[in-house]
C-alpha positions in Angstrom: -14.0 40.1 14.6 -15.2 42.6 17.2 -19.0 42.6 17.3 -21.6 44.8 19.0 -23.9 43.7 21.7 -25.9 40.8 20.2 -28.2 38.2 21.7 -29.0 35.8 18.9 -29.4 32.1 18.8 -28.1 31.7 22.3 -24.8 33.6 21.8 -24.0 36.7 23.9 -21.2 38.9 22.6 -20.1 42.3 23.8 -18.2 45.0 22.0 -15.0 44.8 23.8 -11.5 45.8 24.3 -10.2 42.5 23.0 -11.0 40.3 20.0 -9.8 37.3 18.0 -7.8 38.8 15.1 -6.2 35.7 13.6 -6.0 32.0 14.2 -3.8 29.6 12.3 -4.5 26.0 13.5 -3.6 24.1 10.3 -0.5 25.7 8.7 0.7 24.4 5.4 2.9 21.3 5.5 3.3 18.8 8.2 3.5 18.7 11.2 1.4 21.7 12.3 3.8 22.4 15.1 5.4 24.8 15.6 3.4 26.9 13.0 0.1 27.3 14.9 -0.6 30.7 16.4 -3.4 32.9 17.7 -3.4 36.7 17.6 -5.7 38.8 19.7 -6.2 42.5 19.2 -7.3 45.0 21.8 -6.7 48.1 23.8 -3.0 48.6 24.1 -1.5 47.7 27.4 -4.8 46.5 28.8 -4.4 43.7 31.4 -6.9 40.8 30.9 -8.8 39.5 33.9 -10.8 36.3 34.2 -10.3 35.8 30.4 -9.9 32.5 28.6 -9.4 31.4 25.0 -11.3 28.1 24.4 -11.7 25.7 21.5 -14.9 23.8 21.2 -15.0 20.5 19.3 -17.1 20.8 16.2 -16.8 17.4 14.5 -19.8 15.1 14.8 -17.6 12.1 15.8 -15.8 14.2 18.5 -18.9 15.2 20.6 -19.7 18.8 19.4 -19.6 21.4 22.1 -17.0 19.7 24.2 -14.2 22.0 25.4 -11.0 20.8 23.9 -8.5 23.5 24.9 -8.5 26.1 27.6 -5.9 28.9 27.6 -6.0 31.1 30.7 -5.1 34.6 29.7 -5.8 36.2 33.0 -3.1 38.6 34.1 -1.7 38.9 30.5 -1.4 42.3 28.9 -2.2 43.3 25.4 1.0 44.7 23.8 1.6 48.4 23.3 0.7 48.1 19.7 -2.7 46.5 20.5 -1.7 42.8 19.9 -1.2 39.7 22.0 0.2 36.8 20.1 0.2 33.2 21.3 3.1 31.3 19.6 4.5 27.8 19.8 8.1 27.3 21.0 10.4 26.8 18.0 8.3 28.9 15.7 10.0 31.0 12.9 7.7 34.0 13.0 8.9 37.5 13.3 6.6 39.5 15.6 6.0 43.2 15.1 7.6 45.4 17.8 5.3 46.3 20.6 3.2 43.1 20.5 3.0 41.0 23.6 4.0 37.4 23.0 3.2 34.3 24.9 4.9 31.0 24.0 3.8 27.4 24.8 6.9 26.7 26.9 9.5 26.4 24.2 9.3 22.8 23.2 7.3 23.3 20.0 4.9 20.5 20.8 1.9 22.7 20.1 -1.3 23.3 21.9 -3.3 20.4 20.5 -5.4 22.6 18.1 -6.7 19.7 16.2 -7.7 20.2 12.5 -11.3 19.9 11.5 -14.5 21.6 12.6 -14.2 23.7 15.8 -15.0 27.1 17.4 -12.7 29.5 19.1 -14.2 31.5 21.9 -12.7 34.4 23.9 -14.7 34.5 27.2 -14.7 36.2 30.5 -15.8 34.2 33.6 -15.0 33.9 37.2 -15.6 30.1 36.9 -12.6 28.7 35.1 -13.7 26.4 32.2 -12.6 22.8 32.2 -11.4 20.8 29.2 -13.7 17.8 28.5 -16.9 19.5 29.6 -19.7 19.6 27.0 -21.3 23.0 26.8 -24.0 21.8 24.3 -25.4 18.7 25.9 -28.2 18.3 23.4 -26.2 19.1 20.3 -28.6 21.7 19.1 -25.9 24.1 18.1 -26.4 26.4 21.0 -24.3 26.8 24.1 -26.4 25.6 27.0 -28.2 28.5 28.9 -26.7 27.4 32.3 -23.2 27.9 30.8 -24.1 31.3 29.5 -25.1 32.5 33.0 -21.5 32.4 34.0 -19.7 33.3 30.7 -19.5 36.5 28.8 -18.5 35.8 25.3 -16.2 38.5 24.2 -15.6 37.2 20.7 -16.0 33.9 18.8 -15.4 32.4 15.4 -16.2 28.9 14.1 -14.8 26.8 11.2 -16.6 23.9 9.6 -14.7 21.6 7.3 -16.1 19.4 4.5 -17.2 16.4 6.6 -20.7 17.9 6.9 -23.8 16.6 8.6 -23.5 16.6 12.4 -20.6 19.1 12.5 -21.4 22.2 14.6 -19.8 25.6 15.0 -20.6 28.0 17.9 -19.1 31.3 16.7 -20.8 34.7 16.2 -19.3 34.2 12.7 -18.7 30.8 11.1 -16.9 29.8 8.0 -18.7 26.7 6.5 -17.6 24.5 3.6 -20.3 21.9 3.7 -23.9 23.2 3.8 -25.0 20.2 5.9 -23.0 21.4 8.9 -24.9 23.5 11.6 -23.9 26.9 12.9 -25.7 29.3 15.2 -24.2 32.6 14.2 -23.6 34.4 10.9 -22.6 31.9 8.2 -19.9 32.6 5.5 -20.0 29.9 2.9 -16.5 29.0 1.6 -15.2 26.6 -1.1 -12.3 25.3 1.1 -11.8 23.9 4.6 -10.7 26.8 6.8 -7.4 26.3 8.6 
């Protein structure tokens, strides 16, 4: 989901060398581990600097806008075929030759990518983000301006489940099941809970 330069509803995105290509945070069956993965696409062999993949809480009861997960990708390189894949230890996936692969340490315990409403942001910043910080203090569905002075959002996607009112997504594009949920970017209405 590579997007051109956009300033809309508090989101800044840049056409970039790297984007979120796929995220599977709720694979079929139980448990989710070790089947979760994230796939980034970008300029082959490009080394990332000051780059982080974040998940933001989206469920109303979980304090929307709170940073849940921070993955520091600084110093990692996109594979020769243009893909960087983040896998869990113990996964059964076959990765295409030429892709760069990062694994969670090999124990298959997962990354904590909880199911439900959330947003995935790929950002560039010299101020490393911290899990537990709320970047939408007033729950208006927009990342606070003070945060955006230090972040460049490279790519972002949000998913909103069926729980509805009070849920928030912060992506440039957001997949929404329940029309009562709030999102600041482009909305794609779906008849299922994205996973």
